[in-house]
DSSP file (Angstrom, degrees, kcal/mol; ACC not computed):
  #  RESIDUE AA STRUCTURE BP1 BP2  ACC     N-H-->O    O-->H-N    N-H-->O    O-->H-N    TCO  KAPPA ALPHA  PHI   PSI    X-CA   Y-CA   Z-CA
    1    1 A M              0   0    0      0, 0.0     2,-0.1     0, 0.0    23,-0.0   0.000 360.0 360.0 360.0 131.5  -97.6  -17.8   71.5
    2    2 A T     >  -     0   0    0      1,-0.1     4,-1.5     5,-0.0     3,-0.4  -0.424 360.0-107.4 -87.9 167.4  -96.8  -16.3   74.9
    3    3 A L  H  > S+     0   0    0      1,-0.2     4,-1.5     2,-0.2    -1,-0.1   0.864 121.3  58.6 -63.4 -35.1  -95.5  -18.3   77.9
    4    4 A A  H  4 S+     0   0    0      1,-0.2    -1,-0.2     2,-0.2     0, 0.0   0.834 109.5  44.2 -62.8 -32.8  -98.9  -17.9   79.5
    5    5 A D  H  4 S+     0   0    0     -3,-0.4    -1,-0.2     1,-0.2    -2,-0.2   0.740 112.4  53.1 -79.8 -25.8 -100.5  -19.6   76.5
    6    6 A A  H  < S+     0   0    0     -4,-1.5    17,-3.9     1,-0.1    18,-0.8   0.714 107.2  50.4 -85.7 -22.3  -97.8  -22.4   76.4
    7    7 A I  E  <  -A   22   0A   0     -4,-1.5     2,-0.4    15,-0.2    15,-0.2  -0.963  61.4-163.2-124.3 134.0  -97.9  -23.6   80.0
    8    8 A S  E     -A   21   0A   0     13,-2.7    13,-2.7    -2,-0.4     2,-0.4  -0.954   6.2-173.7-112.9 134.0 -101.0  -24.6   82.1
    9    9 A V  E     -A   20   0A   0     -2,-0.4    11,-0.2    11,-0.2     3,-0.0  -0.987  21.5-148.0-126.9 121.6 -100.8  -24.9   85.9
   10   10 A Y  E     +A   19   0A   0      9,-2.1     9,-3.2    -2,-0.4     2,-0.1  -0.985  52.3  23.8-155.8 157.0 -103.7  -26.3   87.8
   11   11 A P  S    S-     0   0    0      0, 0.0    -1,-0.1     0, 0.0     8,-0.1   0.680  72.1-140.1 -78.9 164.0 -105.5  -26.4   90.2
   12   12 A N  S    S+     0   0    0      1,-0.3     2,-0.1    -2,-0.1     6,-0.0  -0.939  91.0  29.1-134.6 111.2 -105.0  -23.1   91.8
   13   13 A P  S    S-     0   0    0      0, 0.0     2,-0.3     0, 0.0    -1,-0.3   0.475  93.1-157.7 -84.0 156.4 -104.9  -23.1   94.7
   14   14 A A        +     0   0    0     -2,-0.1     4,-0.1     1,-0.1    -2,-0.1  -0.758  18.0 179.7 -98.6 145.8 -103.4  -26.6   95.0
   15   15 A T  S    S-     0   0    0      2,-0.3    -1,-0.1    -2,-0.3     3,-0.1   0.757  80.1 -10.6-111.0 -44.2 -103.7  -28.7   98.2
   16   16 A D  S    S+     0   0    0      1,-0.4    39,-2.7    39,-0.1     2,-0.4   0.571 126.8  35.3-134.8 -18.4 -101.9  -31.9   97.5
   17   17 A K  E     - B   0  54A   0     37,-0.2     2,-0.4    38,-0.2    -1,-0.4  -0.997  55.2-165.7-144.1 138.3 -101.1  -32.2   93.7
   18   18 A L  E     - B   0  53A   0     35,-2.5    35,-3.0    -2,-0.4     2,-0.5  -0.984   9.4-153.6-123.9 130.1 -100.1  -29.6   91.1
   19   19 A H  E     -AB  10  52A   0     -9,-3.2    -9,-2.1    -2,-0.4     2,-0.5  -0.886   9.5-174.9-103.4 130.6 -100.2  -30.2   87.4
   20   20 A I  E     -AB   9  51A   0     31,-2.6    31,-2.9    -2,-0.5     2,-0.4  -0.982  13.3-178.7-127.2 117.9  -97.9  -28.3   85.1
   21   21 A V  E     -AB   8  50A   0    -13,-2.7   -13,-2.7    -2,-0.5     2,-0.6  -0.951  27.4-134.6-126.1 135.6  -98.5  -29.0   81.4
   22   22 A S  E     -A    7   0A   0     27,-2.9   -15,-0.2    -2,-0.4   -16,-0.1  -0.782  15.8-170.7 -84.3 120.2  -96.8  -27.8   78.2
   23   23 A E        +     0   0    0    -17,-3.9   -16,-0.2    -2,-0.6    -1,-0.1   0.539  66.5  63.4 -89.2  -7.1  -99.5  -26.8   75.7
   24   24 A S  S    S-     0   0    0    -18,-0.8    -2,-0.1     2,-0.3   -18,-0.0  -0.402 102.3 -94.7-105.6-175.5  -97.1  -26.4   72.9
   25   25 A M  S    S+     0   0    0     -2,-0.1     2,-0.1     2,-0.1    -3,-0.0   0.622  96.1  99.4 -74.7 -12.0  -94.7  -28.8   71.1
   26   26 A N  S    S-     0   0    0      1,-0.1    -2,-0.3   -20,-0.0     2,-0.3  -0.456  70.8-131.5 -76.9 148.5  -91.9  -27.6   73.4
   27   27 A R        -     0   0    0     -2,-0.1     2,-0.7     1,-0.0    22,-0.2  -0.672  22.4-107.3 -96.8 153.2  -91.0  -29.7   76.4
   28   28 A I  B     -C   48   0B   0     20,-3.6    20,-2.2    -2,-0.3     3,-0.1  -0.729  35.8-174.6 -77.6 114.5  -90.5  -28.5   80.0
   29   29 A K        -     0   0    0     -2,-0.7     2,-0.3     1,-0.3    -1,-0.2   0.836  61.9  -8.1 -86.1 -34.7  -86.8  -28.6   80.4
   30   30 A S        -     0   0    0     15,-0.1     2,-0.3    18,-0.1    -1,-0.3  -0.985  59.4-167.8-158.6 157.4  -86.5  -27.7   84.0
   31   31 A I  E     -D   44   0C   0     13,-2.5    13,-2.4    -2,-0.3     2,-0.4  -0.997   4.1-173.8-148.8 144.5  -88.7  -26.5   86.8
   32   32 A Q  E     -D   43   0C   0     -2,-0.3     2,-0.4    11,-0.2    11,-0.2  -0.979   9.5-159.2-140.5 127.8  -88.2  -25.1   90.3
   33   33 A L  E     -D   42   0C   0      9,-2.6     8,-2.7    -2,-0.4     9,-1.3  -0.900  10.5-159.7-107.7 135.8  -91.0  -24.3   92.8
   34   34 A L  E     -D   40   0C   0     -2,-0.4     6,-0.2     6,-0.2     2,-0.0  -0.872  12.8-127.1-114.8 147.3  -90.5  -21.9   95.6
   35   35 A S    >   -     0   0    0      4,-2.8     3,-1.8    -2,-0.3    -1,-0.0  -0.244  40.9 -93.6 -76.8 175.2  -92.3  -21.4   98.9
   36   36 A N  T 3  S+     0   0    0      1,-0.3    -1,-0.1     2,-0.1    -2,-0.0   0.781 129.5  55.5 -60.9 -25.5  -93.7  -18.1  100.0
   37   37 A E  T 3  S-     0   0    0      2,-0.1    -1,-0.3     1,-0.0    -3,-0.0   0.482 122.1-107.5 -85.2  -2.2  -90.4  -17.7  102.0
   38   38 A G  S <  S+     0   0    0     -3,-1.8     2,-0.3     1,-0.3    -2,-0.1   0.517  72.5 141.2  89.3   5.9  -88.4  -18.2   98.8
   39   39 A K        -     0   0    0      1,-0.1    -4,-2.8     2,-0.0     2,-0.4  -0.612  59.3-112.1 -82.3 140.1  -87.1  -21.6   99.7
   40   40 A S  E     +D   34   0C   0     -2,-0.3    -6,-0.2    -6,-0.2     3,-0.1  -0.610  39.7 170.2 -71.8 124.3  -86.9  -24.2   96.9
   41   41 A V  E     +     0   0C   0     -8,-2.7     2,-0.3    -2,-0.4    -7,-0.2   0.521  67.3  17.0-110.9 -14.8  -89.5  -26.9   97.6
   42   42 A Y  E     +D   33   0C   0     -9,-1.3    -9,-2.6     2,-0.0    -1,-0.4  -0.956  61.9 173.5-158.4 139.2  -89.3  -28.8   94.3
   43   43 A Q  E     +D   32   0C   0     -2,-0.3     2,-0.3   -11,-0.2   -11,-0.2  -0.983   2.5 170.0-150.1 138.5  -86.7  -29.0   91.5
   44   44 A S  E     -D   31   0C   0    -13,-2.4   -13,-2.5    -2,-0.3    -2,-0.0  -0.991  21.1-174.3-148.6 140.5  -86.5  -31.1   88.4
   45   45 A T        +     0   0    0     -2,-0.3     2,-0.4   -15,-0.2   -15,-0.1   0.096  49.4 122.4-118.3  20.3  -84.3  -31.0   85.3
   46   46 A T        -     0   0    0    -15,-0.1     2,-0.6     1,-0.0   -18,-0.0  -0.721  65.1-125.0 -85.5 130.4  -86.0  -33.9   83.4
   47   47 A S        +     0   0    0     -2,-0.4     2,-0.3   -20,-0.1   -18,-0.2  -0.650  51.5 144.6 -78.3 114.5  -87.3  -32.8   80.0
   48   48 A V  B     -C   28   0B   0    -20,-2.2   -20,-3.6    -2,-0.6     3,-0.1  -0.902  57.2-129.3-144.7 168.7  -91.0  -33.7   79.9
   49   49 A K  S    S+     0   0    0     -2,-0.3   -27,-2.9     1,-0.3     2,-0.3   0.669  96.4  27.1 -92.1 -23.5  -94.4  -32.5   78.5
   50   50 A Q  E     -B   21   0A   0    -29,-0.2     2,-0.4   -22,-0.1    -1,-0.3  -1.000  60.9-163.4-145.9 140.2  -96.1  -32.7   81.9
   51   51 A V  E     -B   20   0A   0    -31,-2.9   -31,-2.6    -2,-0.3     2,-0.6  -0.993   3.8-166.5-122.4 126.4  -95.1  -32.5   85.6
   52   52 A D  E     -B   19   0A   0     -2,-0.4     2,-0.6   -33,-0.2   -33,-0.2  -0.961  10.1-163.9-111.9 114.8  -97.3  -33.7   88.4
   53   53 A V  E     -B   18   0A   0    -35,-3.0   -35,-2.5    -2,-0.6     2,-0.6  -0.872   4.1-158.1-102.3 119.3  -96.0  -32.5   91.8
   54   54 A I  E      B   17   0A   0     -2,-0.6   -37,-0.2   -37,-0.2   -38,-0.1  -0.873 360.0 360.0-100.0 125.1  -97.3  -34.2   94.9
   55   55 A M              0   0    0    -39,-2.7   -38,-0.2    -2,-0.6    -1,-0.1   0.425 360.0 360.0-103.8 360.0  -97.0  -32.0   97.9
């Protein structure tokens, strides 16, 4: 299984909420979202199966 098969990110493009879901038995251990300028806009180190980011 590739990383592209293991993680789902939707909707694309997102306007107010972004869902990041692990499709495998593995949990998401950390995540960092960057803006177009390369600035960190979201960061989490909580181990979960799904992350809902409200923008």
